[in-house]
N, C-alpha and C positions, 0 to 999 in steps of 0.2 A: 187228657183230663183225668185226674185221679178218681177212682171209684169210691163211692160213699161207703162207710162202714155199715155192715149189716145191722139191722135194728130188730129187736125182739118185740113181739106183740104179747106182752105179759098182762095186759089189762090193768096197768097201774100198780100191780103187785110184783114183787120180786120172788116169785115162787113157781115151782113146777108141780104138777100132779103126778103121782106115781100109783100104779096098780100092780099089786103082787097077787098072783093067782096060781093055784096048783091043787092037785088032788090030795096032796099030803098037807093037812092043816098045820101040823107041827113044823113042817119046813117053811111054810108061809109065815108063821109066827116067829120062827127063828130068824128069817130074813128081815122082818120088821124090827126085831130086837137088835140085830146087828147094825141096821141103819140108825136106830135111835142111839146106840152106843157110839157110833162113828160121828154123827152129826149133832147129837144132844138136842137142845131146844129148837134147833133149826128144822128138825124132823118131827112131824106129828101125824098120828093115825087119825083119819077123819071118820072112817067107817069100816065095818066088817060085815060080810054077808056069807052065811053058810048055805051051801047047796049040795045036792047029791054028788056033784062033780068035785067038791072040795071046799076051799075057803078062798074068798076074794077080799083083800084088804086094800082100801083106798087111803092114800096118804098125801101129805104136802111136804115139800122140801124148800125151804127158803134159800135162794141163791142170789148172788150178785149178777149183774148183766155180763160181766167178764167171765164168770164161771159158766154161765149158760152158753155163751158163745164158744168157749173152749170145749165144752162137751159136744157141741155140734160140729166142730171142725174135723176135717178128715185127718186120720192118724197117719203119721209118717213112720214107716218101717225103717229100722236102722240099727 
Protein backbone atom coordinates (compact mmCIF):
# COMPACT_ATOMS: atom_id res chain seq x y z
CA UNK A 1 0.00 0.00 0.00
CA UNK A 2 1.52 3.42 -0.92
CA UNK A 3 2.25 5.84 1.87
CA UNK A 4 0.16 9.00 2.13
CA UNK A 5 1.94 12.24 1.36
CA UNK A 6 2.97 14.19 4.47
CA UNK A 7 0.54 16.89 5.51
CA UNK A 8 1.36 20.22 7.05
CA UNK A 9 -0.44 21.58 10.08
CA UNK A 10 -0.37 25.22 9.09
CA UNK A 11 -3.61 26.13 10.78
CA UNK A 12 -5.34 27.13 7.56
CA UNK A 13 -2.64 29.58 6.56
CA UNK A 14 0.24 29.06 4.22
CA UNK A 15 2.96 30.61 6.30
CA UNK A 16 5.73 29.91 8.72
CA UNK A 17 6.90 31.93 11.71
CA UNK A 18 10.54 32.94 11.84
CA UNK A 19 12.52 34.21 14.82
CA UNK A 20 15.79 36.04 14.24
CA UNK A 21 17.73 36.67 17.44
CA UNK A 22 21.29 37.72 18.24
CA UNK A 23 23.34 39.96 20.46
CA UNK A 24 24.24 42.14 17.47
CA UNK A 25 21.09 44.13 16.69
CA UNK A 26 22.55 45.35 13.37
CA UNK A 27 23.09 41.76 12.25
CA UNK A 28 19.49 40.85 13.08
CA UNK A 29 18.18 43.87 11.17
CA UNK A 30 20.45 43.02 8.21
CA UNK A 31 19.14 39.45 8.16
CA UNK A 32 15.53 40.70 8.21
CA UNK A 33 16.31 43.16 5.39
CA UNK A 34 17.92 40.39 3.33
CA UNK A 35 14.85 38.19 3.75
CA UNK A 36 12.58 41.10 2.78
CA UNK A 37 14.71 41.73 -0.34
CA UNK A 38 14.64 38.03 -1.25
CA UNK A 39 10.95 37.32 -0.60
CA UNK A 40 9.32 40.76 -0.98
CA UNK A 41 5.71 40.96 0.14
CA UNK A 42 5.79 37.30 1.19
CA UNK A 43 7.98 38.27 4.17
CA UNK A 44 6.76 40.55 6.96
CA UNK A 45 8.23 41.51 10.32
CA UNK A 46 5.58 41.04 13.00
CA UNK A 47 7.46 42.30 16.03
CA UNK A 48 10.75 43.48 17.47
CA UNK A 49 11.91 43.13 21.06
CA UNK A 50 15.09 44.63 22.47
CA UNK A 51 16.74 43.13 25.50
CA UNK A 52 20.11 43.25 27.20
CA UNK A 53 21.04 40.17 25.19
CA UNK A 54 20.36 41.91 21.85
CA UNK A 55 17.44 41.98 19.46
CA UNK A 56 14.71 39.46 18.68
CA UNK A 57 12.67 39.88 15.49
CA UNK A 58 9.59 37.76 14.86
CA UNK A 59 8.44 37.49 11.25
CA UNK A 60 6.13 35.58 8.93
CA UNK A 61 6.97 34.07 5.55
CA UNK A 62 4.17 33.02 3.24
CA UNK A 63 4.98 29.70 1.55
CA UNK A 64 3.17 27.10 -0.49
CA UNK A 65 2.71 23.62 0.91
CA UNK A 66 5.21 22.28 -1.64
CA UNK A 67 7.86 24.79 -0.53
CA UNK A 68 7.34 23.90 3.11
CA UNK A 69 7.59 20.17 2.39
CA UNK A 70 10.77 20.72 0.34
CA UNK A 71 12.33 22.69 3.17
CA UNK A 72 11.66 19.86 5.61
CA UNK A 73 12.96 17.10 3.34
CA UNK A 74 16.34 15.52 4.07
CA UNK A 75 19.14 16.92 1.93
CA UNK A 76 20.89 14.70 -0.57
CA UNK A 77 24.64 15.16 -0.70
CA UNK A 78 26.06 14.78 -4.13
